[in-house]
N, C-alpha and C positions, 0 to 999 in steps of 0.2 A: 315216168317220174311224176310224183305228186306235185300239184300246184298249190301254193299257199292260199288259205282262205282269207288270210289277212297278212299284210306285210307293209314294211316301210324301208326304203333304201335297200331293196332286195334285188340281187342279180342272179339269174339262173345260168348254170353251166351244164347243159343237158348232154349226156353221152349218147352218141349215135354211131360211134365207131372210132377208129384210130385217128381220123382227121378232126375229131371234135375239139372245140376250144377247151383249153385247160386253165385251171386256176394256178397262177404262179404265186407260190407262198415262200415266206422266208425259209431259209435252210437250203436254198439252191435247187429245190425239186419242184416239178409240175405234177398236177393231179387232175384226173378226170372226174366227171359226174358229181356235181354238188352245187353249191351256191355260196354267195357272200352276202353279208349284211354290213351296212356302213352307217353314216350319220349325216346330218346337215348342221351347219353352223349359222349363227346370227338369225334366230336363236338356235342354241344347240338342241338337237333332238336325235337320240340314238335310234338305230334301226332294229327291226325284228321281223320274224316270219313265223306264222302259225299254220300248221298242217292238220287235217282231219284224217286220221289213220283208221278210224272205224273199229278199233280194237283187234285188228287182224294180225298184229306182229308181236313177236316176243323179244327180238334183239335188234338194236340199232348200232351200226358201226360206221365211224367216219374219222377223217383226219382233220384235226383242229389246228389252225395256224393263222398267222397274220399275212394277208395278201401283200405282195410286193408291188407297190405302185411307184417306186423310186422315192418314197418319202419314209425314210427309216430303213426298212429292210432292203438291203442291196443298194440303197441310195446314198444320200449325203451323210446319213448317220446322225442327224440332229434330233430325231424324234424317238425318244426312248421311254415315254410314259407308259404305264401299264393300261391295258384294256380289260374290263371285267365282262365275262360272257357267262350266261346262264341258259339252262334248258329246263322247261317245266313240262311235266306230264300230268294232264288233267288238273292243272293248278298246283301240283306238288313239284318242288324243286328237286331235280335228280342230277343236275350238274351245275357246279359253280367254279369257274376256272379263271385264272389271270393269264392273259396273253400279252407278251411284249413284242414290239416290232422286230426284235432280234431273235425271238424264240424259235427253236426248231419245231416243226409241226409235231403234234402229239396224236397218237392213235387212241380213240375213245370208243369204249364199248358200254352201252347202256341197256338196262333191262326195261323194256316198254310193254311187257305182257299186259294185254287188255287195255292199253291206253288208246283213248279216242283222240284227244286233242294234244298235240305236241308243239310247244312254242320255243323258238330260239330267239334270244334277246341280247343285244349289246347294252349292258347296264351303265357302263361308264367308260369314257375314253374316246378319242378321235381316231378311230381306226377302221380298216376294212378287214373284217374277220371272215376267214375262209373255212368252209366245211366241205372238204374234198372226199371223194370215194365214199359218199354217203350211201349205205346199203341197208335194206331192211330184210330181216330173216324171220320166217314163220316158225312156229313150233315144229320140231322134228327135223328142221334143217340144221346143218352144221356151219356156224358162222366162220368165215375165212377172211383174212386180210387181203386187200386188193391194192394194186398200184405201188410201183417202185419196190417190188419184192426183191430182197437180197437172195440171189440164187447160187452164188459161188463163194468159195472160201476166200477170205480177204488175204492180201499180201502186204508186205511192208511198203509204205508209201512215204514220199517226201511232200509235206504240205507246201504249197505255193507252186510246186512242180506238177504233182499228180492230183492235188485237190486245192481248188481255189476258195478263198473266203467268200461267204455269202453275205456278210455284213461288215462294214468297215467305215470308219470316219477318216477325215483327212489328216489326222495326227499320226496315223499308222499307214505307211505307203507300201504297197506290194512291190516286191523286187523279183524280177525274172529277166532273162536275157532278151525277151521280146517286149518288155514293158518300158514305160517311160523311165523308170529307175531300173537299170539293167544289171547292177551289181552293188554290193556294199563291202566296206573294208572295216573289220573289227580287229583292234589290236594288231594292225599290220597285215592281217590275212584277208584275202578276197573271197567272197561268197557270191554265187550266182543266183541263189534263191533265198528269200527270207522276207523280213519286215524291217523297214526303216522307221524308227520311232522318233517323233519330234516332241521334245520336252522343253521347248523354249519358254522363257519367262512370259507370263501373261499379266496384263494390267489388272484384270479381274479373273479370279478362279485359278484352277490348277492345270488348265490345258489338257483335259483327259483325252486319251486315245483308246480305241478298241478295234479288235478284229475277231470275227467269229467263224468257226468251221463246224460243219455238220459231219461228225464221225459215224453217226448211225449205229453206235454201240458195237462197232466191229473190232476195236483195238483195246489192248490191255496196258501198253506202256508207251511213254512219250519221251523223246530226248530232243534237246536243242542246244545251240550255242547262244549265249547272251553276253553282251558287253557294250562298252561305249564305241561309237563310230569314230574312225579316224577323222580328226577335225583340227583345223588351224584357227577355229573361231569358237572353241568349246564354251567358255563362259562360266567356269567354276560352278557348274550345275549339279543338281542332285534330284533324283526322282525314284518313283516306285514302278516296278514291273510286277504285275499280278497275273497268275494263271488260274482259270476257273474251269472246273468240270461240272457241267450241268448247273451252273451258277453257284457252285460251292468252291471257295478258295482252296486250292491244293498247293500253291507255291506263291511266296512273296519275296521280292528282292529289292532292298534299298540300294540303289546304284548311284555312284558318283561318276563324274566325267573322266576319271583317271583309273577306274577299276580295271583289273585284269579280267579278260573274258573267261567264262567258265562253261563247262558242259553240265547241263541239268538233266536228270532222268526222273521221271514221275510215273506213278501207277495211275492208270485211267480206265479200269475195267468197266465195260458197259457204257462208257461216256458217249452221249449223243452230241451235246453242245459244248465244244471246247472254245474258250476265249482267251485271248491275250489282251491285257489292259495296261495302260500307262497313266502316270500322274506326275506332274512337275511339283517338286517340293520347294526348291530354291534355285536361284540362278537360272542358267540355260544350259541344255546339253542335248545331244542326239545319241540314241542307242540303236543297236541292231540285234535282231533275233534271226538266226540262220540255222541251216541244217535241221529243220524241224521234221523229225521222223516219227511216224506212228507205227507201232509193232502189234501184230495180232497175237492172240493167245499162243504161248509156247515159243515165241521168238523174243530174244533179249537184245538190247542195244549193244552194238559192237564197240562203242566208245565208253571210256571210263568217266564217271562223273567227277567234276572238279576242274581245276585250272590246268592240270598237267597235259590234258589232251589238246589244249588250244595253243601249245607252243608251236611256233613256226619251225618246221623241220629243217628249213634252209639255214637256221642259225648254227647248227652243229657243223656245217661245212665251211663256215667262215674261218679264216686263218687265226692263229693264236694271237697275233698282233694285227689289228685291223682298224680302219676308220669307222667311227660311229655313225655319223649322219648319212653318208652315202651308202652304207650297208644296211643300216637299221633306222629308217626315218621315224620321227616321233609319231605315235599314234594319236596323241592329242597335244595341242599347243595353243597358246593365246598370247597375242601382243597387239597393241594398237599401231601396227606398222603395215605399210603396203606389202612388204615381204619380210617374213620372220625367219624362215628356214632357208639356208643356203646349202645346197647339196653337193657343191663342187663340180657341177656339170660343165661349167665354163669359167676360165680365168678372167673373163670379161664381166661376169656377174659377181660382184664382190661388195663387201662393206669394209669401212676403214675403222681400225681400232688401234689406238696408240701409235699412229703413224705407219701402220702396216696394213696392207690390203689382204683380206681373207676371202676365199671362195667357198669355204665350208665352215659353217657355224650357225649360230642362232642370235637373234636380236631380242632383247627384253625391254619392253617399254609399255607402260599402261598407267592411266590416271583415272580417277573417279569420274562418273557421269551423273546426270540428274537421276536416272533410273537405277543406277548401280554404283554403290560406293566401294566395290571390290577393286583393289588396285594391283593384285598379284599378276605377274606375267610368268609363264611357265612353258616347259616342254617335257613330255613324259615318253619314255621308251620301254618297250618290252624286250628284255635281254634274254629271256628264256632260261634263266639260271645258268648261263654259260660262262660268265666272265668274272674275274677276280678284282680287276682295277680299271679305272678310267683316268686318263690324264687329259688336261685341257688348258687353254690360255683364256684368261678373263681380263676385260678392260673396258674402258669408257669409249663409247662411240663418238668419235670426234665430230664437233660441230653439230651436236644434236639439239642445241638451242638452250639448254639449261645445264647446271652443274650441281644438282642435288646429289647427296649421298644416297646409297641404297644398301640392301642386304641380300647377299646370295646365300641360298640354302640348297644343299644337295641331299637327297634322300635315296637310300638303297632299301627298296620296299618301304616300310614305314619308319626306318631308323635314320635319324639325322646323322650324316657322316661328314658334313662340312657346313659350317656357318661362318661366313666371312664378309666383313664390311667392304662395300665397293665405294671407292672415292674417285671422283672425276679426275682429280689431279694425279692419281697414282699412275706409274707406268704399267704396261701390261704385266700380269703376273701369271706364273705357271703353277698348276696344282696337280697332284696325284692323289686320288681318293680310293680307299678300299671299297669294293662292292659286295664282298662276301657272297658271291654267287647269287645275287639278288635276281628276282624276276622283273621288278619294276624300278627304273632309274628315273628320278625326277630332278630337274633343274628349276629353280624358282627364284624370282626377285620380288621384293615387297612392293615396289612401285611407290607412288606418291599421290596424296590428295591435293597437291598444289596445282596451280594453273600451269606452271612450267615443270616439266619432268625430264630428267636425264635418261638417256638410253645407254644400256650396257650390253656387252656381247660375250658369248662363249664361242671359241674357235679352236680348230685343230684338235678335236676330241678323238682320242685313241683308246680302244679297248684292249685288255690283256687277259689271256688265260695264264695263270701263274704270275710270277713277279714281273713288274714293269721292266722293260729293257729299252735301251736307246734304239731309235729307229729313224728312218728318213722318209716317213710317209708324207710329211708336210715340210716343204722347203720354201723359204722366203728369201730370195736373193737380195743381197745388199747392193746399194749403188756403189760406184767407184768412190773410194775414200782416200784421196791423196794426202800427203804429209801435212799440208796446210790447205785450208779451203774456206771460202766464205760460207757461213752457216746457211744462208738462204739458197746458195747453189746446191746444197745437199737436200733441200726440200722445204716446202712451206710448213708453217706450224700446223700440227694436227689438232691443237687446241688454241684458239685465239678468241678471247672474250673481251670485248670493249662495248659494254652495254649502251653508252650514249650514241654509238655510231650504228646501232641496229637499223635505224630508219634513215640513215644519212647516205647521200650519194658519194660522199668523200671516201677515199680509200684509207684502209688501215694497214694494208700490206702491199708492197710492190716488190716484184721478184727480179727487176732489172732487165726484163725481156724486151722492154721498149723504152725509149727516151721520152715518150709522150706522157707517161705517168710518173709522178714524182711528188715528194714532199718539198716544199719551198721553205728552206730554213734561212731566213734573212738573205735571200737572193741566191743561196746555194741550193742547187737541185740535187736531191737525194732520191734516186730511182731504185734503190735496193735497201729495204728496211721495213720496220713495222712500228705500230703505234700502240701505246697503252694509255688508258684514262679511267680513273675511278669515278663513281657517280652515286647519287642518292635517288631512290625512286620510291613511290608509294605502291604497295602491292597488297592484294587481298590475302596472299599466302603468308601471313605474318608468323614469324617464329623461326629461329635458326634450325629447328629440327622438324619443321612443319611437314607432316605426312610422310616421314621417312621411316616409320616403324622403329624409332629409337636409334636409327643409324647415326652415330656421332659424326660431327662435322670435321673433327681434327684430321690433318693430313700429314704433317711432318712430326707432330707429337712433341713439340716444345724443344726441339734440338737447337742448341745455340751454335753460332758460327764456330767452326773448328771442333765441334763436339761439345758434350755437356761439361760445364765448369761450375765450380763453387768457390767462394772466397772463404777466408777464415771465419769461423762462426762468431767468435767474440768481436772480431773487428767490425762486423756489420750488425751486431746487436743481438745475437742469440742463435738459436738452433737453425741450421740451414734447412730449408724446405725445397730447394732446387732452383733452377734458373729457367727463364722463359724469354721469348721474344714478344714483347707486349704488342698487342694489336694485330700481329700478323705472324706469330711464331710458327704456326702449323699450316700455312696455306689454307686458311679456313674456307669452307665452301662459300660460294657467293650467297649472300644473305637473301632469304626468300620471305620478305614480308614487312608490312608496316613501313616505317621510315627506314628502309633497308639500305645499308651501306654495301655497295657492290664493289668488290675488288676487280682487278683487271689482270689478265695473264696471257702468256703465250708459251706453249710447250713444243719442243722440237725433238725429233728422233735423231740422236747422234750415233746410233748403231754400236756403241761401246768401243769406238775407235779413237777417241780424242781425249787428251789429258788437260787441256786448258782452252779458255776462250777469252778473247780480248775484244771489247766493243766500246763504242762511244754512245753516250746518251745525252740528249739535249731537250730543253723545253721547246716544243714546237709552237704551242699556243697556250697562253694562260687561260684559266677558266673565265675570269672577268678582267681584273687588273692584276698585274704581276705582284706577288708577295713572297715573303720568306718562309711561309709555312712548310715544314719538312714532311714530305711524303716518304713512306718506307718502301724501298725496293729490296726484294729478296731474290737471290740467284740460288737455285737448288739443282743438285745433280742426283738423279735417282732418289728424289725426295729428301735429301739431306741438304740443309741450308749451308751453302759454301760461302756466301757473302751477304752482308746486310748493309745497305747504304742509304743515304738521304738524298732525295731529289726535291728541288724547289724551283719555283718559276723564275727566279731572278739569277739562277746560277749560269755559269758559262758551261759549254759542252765539256763533259768529263769522260776520260778514257780509263777503263777499268780492266784489270786482268784477274781472272778467277780460275783456280784449279778445279777441274771437273772429274778427274780420276776415272777415265774410260767409262763414263756413264752411258746409259741407254737414253735416258730422258733428261733434257736440259730445259729448265723452267725459269722464265722471267715472271715475277709476281709483284705487281704494284698493289700494296695493301691500302685499303681505305681506312684511315685512322680518324677521319673527321667528316669530310664532306666531299663535294666535287673536287677533283684535281684538274690541273692543266693537262694538256696533251703532251706526252713525252714520246719522242721517237728514238729508235735504236738502229744504228747503222754501223757500217764497217765492222761487221761481226765476224771475226776470224777464229776459226778452230785450228788447233795445232796438236800434233801427237807428242810434242815436246812438253815435258812437265814444267810448270811455272808456279812461282809463289803468288799469293794473294797480293794485289797491288791496288789500293783504293786511294785516290787523291784525298788529302785532308779535308777539303771542302765537301766531300761526299761521304765521309765516314759517319757512321751511326753506331753509337755504343749500345751494347746489349745491357739489359737490366739484370741484376742479381736480386732474386726475391728470397728473403729470409723472414723468419718470425721471431718475436721476442722470446727470451727464455721462459718456458712455462711447461710444466709437466701436468698430465691429467691427474685429477685427485678425486677421491670419494671417501666418505666416512663409512667404513665397513660395518661398524656396529650401529644398528638402528636404535633410536631412543625416542620415547614419548614421555612427556611430562607426567609423572605419577600423581596419584591423588595425595592429598595432604595426610600426613601421619598423625598430626596433632602434636608432635614433638618439635619444638622450635629449631633446634640445631640440625635435626635430620632434614626438615623441610627447607632450611636455608641452604644446605649443601645441594639437595636435589634441584632446587630452583636455580642455583648458580650453574649447575651442569646443563640444565635445560636452556638457559639463556646463552651460554657459551656454544652449545651445540647448534642452536639456530643461527647465531652470528657467523660461525665458521662455515656452515652450510651455505649461507647467503654470500659469503665472500668467495667461496669456491666458484659460485655461479658468476658473480660480478667481477672477480679479479682477473679472469682469463682475458688477455689482450684480444681485442676484436679487430686487429689490423695486421697487415704484413708490411715489411720494410722493403722498399724499392730503392736500390742503389745503382746509380749510373756513374761509371768512371769516365772522366773527361780530361782533355788536354788543354792547357792554357796556351796563350800566344807565346809565352816564354818557354814553352816546351815542358812545363811541369805537369804533374798529375794531381787532380783534385777529384772530388766526387759531389754528386747531387743526390740528396736523400728525400724521398717522399714516404708518407704513411698512407696506405690504401686499405680501407675497410675490407674485412673478409666478405661482407655482403655490401655491394654498392660499387659505383664507378668513380665517384668523386673522391679526391684526395682529402685526408683529414688535416686539421690544423695541428702542427707539431707542438705549438705552444699550448694549446688546449689539452692535448694528450698528456703533456708533461704535468700540467696542473692536476689533471684527473689522477695520475699516478701518485702525486704527492698526497692527495686526499685519501687514497686507498692505503698508502703507507701509514698515515695517521690513524686510520680505523684499525689496521692490523696491530699497530702499537698499543692501542687501547685494549684490544682483545687480549694481547699478550699479558698486559698488566692485570687484567681481570682473572686470567687463568692462574697467575702466580698464587692467588689467595686460595684456590680450590683445595690443594693438598691439606692445608691447615683446617679448612672447613670439613673435609672428609674425616680427619682425626676426631674432631669434636662430635660429628654425627655418630661415629662408631662408639664413642664413650656414652652417648645418650640412648643407644638402642635398648639396653635393658629396661629402661623406663616405659617401653611400649608393651611390656608383658608378652602376651601370646603373639602380638604382631612383630616382635623383635626379629623372628626368623625370616619372615617374608621381606621386611624392609631392610634387613641385613643383606639379602641377596641384591636388592635394588641399589643399595649404597655401593656394594662391590662393583656392580655393573657400571654405576656412575663413575667410579674411579677409572675403569677401562676406557670409557668414553672421553674422560678428561685427558688421558694420555694421548689418545688418537688426535683429539682436537689440538692439543699442545704441539705435537709433532707437525701437523699440517699447517698451523699458523706460522711456526718458525720457517717452514719450507716456503710458504707463500711470501713471507716477509723478505727472505733473501732474494727470491726471484723478482719481486716488485722493486726492491732496492736496486738490483742490477738493471732493470728496465729504466728506472728513473735516472740513474747515473748515465746510461747510454743516451737518453734524450737530452740530458743536461750537456753532455759532451758535444752533441750535435749543435745545440743552440749556442753554446759558448764558443764554438769554433766557426760560427757563421761568418762568411766573408762575402764581399762584393768584388767581382773580378771580370776583366775583359768586357766591361759594359753590362754585365748581368748582376742583378741584385737578389740576394736571398729574400724569400717571402715566408709567410707563416706556413705555407704548404710545401715549399721546396727550399731546402737549405743547401747552399754551396759551402763546402768545408774541406779542409785538408784531410789526407788519409790518416788513420790512426797509426800508431807505432806498429811496425811489422806487417802492416796491411799492404797487399800486393794486388794490382789490377789483374784481371784474367788475361788481358792481352794489352799490347801497346799500340794497336791499331784503333785509337780512340777518337771519338767525336770531339770537335773543337768546342770549347765553352761558348764561343760566340754564336755557334749554330744550334745550341741546345735550347729547347723551348721550355721556359719556366712556367710552372703552374701556379 
């Protein structure tokens, strides 16, 4: 072997036999007989080697590659910069190649006929360049390749099992039974060999990953399975998987964390360097590549490309009616909980939802973080196109610390098949959803960007081939339910929210199991009962719908006690718009933000066994000093308000009986209508299977409000009108000007004349047992009540304006007649202005009809307000005010119920 006449950073690998030292180059192979050239740093100086051949040779053959020193090739995979290598023959460049640390070695053949001086140089890059199997051939000799010669016909191989990668970074991990990662699960199927791909969110960059194989040109086709790894910490991620053959892209897949796995087949004829590469796009996810098969010429993959081949064959053997989670666990899921998926493996491993414990189901809970504002929580299943329906129970996870609303969405493949609002105060609800033989089933909740987030659950999920049928796959035994029972003996509340007591050591619930714990009510020990108290707090999560993806806060939906009711329209001032329970009609969600008014509630599971409840309620402790401010208490059965009553700090204990009609959920709801309330305790709570009528003591009654609107119909001038140019004819212009003025006045009155308030009527009982009413006017926008006196004056002014417009309109028909007679004087313009005059007459008629209609409606509104003001009375120590008028009922007016609040307990505004 020749010695260089000049060199720098040169290392010789002399071949003296099979025991000679070999050059270990990228590509996973070792080579005899050659040399390497490197570099020095600080300062950087690349290596070279110059040989004097004396013009004796015609051909030079060698293998060019990057030496593997654990820095790039075969090492950590962090060094991927190119190296430029040249060869000069007597000063003439005869080779100029780019070598990467991950490149497979390349066989080079150079014509060096008559060359004396041959120079090898590293021009650029920090690398160790190898020149293996370097052989010189004289004229007349036949050059032959040496080293690592392929001598037998290739067979089908599985990469990772039969061929290991030669270059890999830590974002792609090799999977094999004997490795650190000994298996992967893709869409619920286990694989023993493959690649585990990490596409986690990076603070900087896209977290690229790569793995390289040296196929040595022996294979023509490639197949593999690719899909997201089973994960309970997926992270709503997305990334790219790229396959390259000899550094040319032959396949790209944009993958999400919930994609269905697929089989990919590719043509790779003559490929030497095969690489799999990954790149994170958004969020975080982990993917898997498995069953990576390489086929020689003439052999075809045995699996069909696409998703059909990745179906778990076990699914076909499942019964036509079967449990979802214990048979088909989700392949990807995410929630910020210690445990999200409950597979029914033990009845002692459960979560509580709606007062029922479930051992098989899913918990959904997630809120935004500093690095990730994605709040969705989800679980995704691969059903293999086997099932037609799924049934399940959904509900609020009791005592999860917050009571925000949320939104549940269920997707069959990419089709939304269910979108349902989840409300913390709802009882558990059952759903049956069509699947249409989907492959992918996804359950998803929106979550919340607030600091406090409610948790919801899905339980008892059952799959069906064909139509759903009744089944006993999930059975939840009831406790013993005697004819009468103390509510608390039946079970503790599964929702109990008393915000002020979160940090308190004082109890808010006692189950009577010990005499040592009790409420002390003026010396009376009550060791079986619960407490409610409203509060006001400051929160950064301001806004009633903060972070709930538009999920509305309503819970009962404005149902009045005993069902929806309305009073006679005329008797209360106009068109009826419905009725509501002001301040707490719908069990509003606990406010989340700003100066937040927090309601207080307790919900119990009554198992559908009881028809009435009788309880006693008393003020346990006032907030500061006892006062007569009326708090609102709602009693709801399966989300229907059955009773509404007033609580106040100076009241005596009150005993109430409420019909609950075999409900599943019994709710006690203390609404925050103003500020902090006192602490109220509920005790002696007796359930009975006997039906009973509503019985509320007079001092605890609270009248519902009837909300109506003044008589008014929507109006619009159908004919558009713009003031025309002057015709020059006095009578014509006078008429057209009159039409224009009237048009603008009517249009303005349509806008200004519409009443901007609703009428709030409360029916009350006097101490003499008579019925009267209190009337407020509340702006359509705004919370403060309007002055009835001022609204009456405004109505009178509008009537005067309408009267003036009416008188102006009376003159227009005569003006139109005069204009028509004057048209001939316009000569050629008579025809065009004649059309305008005719159109003006049409506008006049419309305006006249609208003004008459507005006048009648405004007159009715004025008379209604006058009747309220003229009937104002002072009674039972309460005096009418500008904003609240007490007055007798109108003729033929009937209250919606005779369970009315006493006048003396009504709060005047």
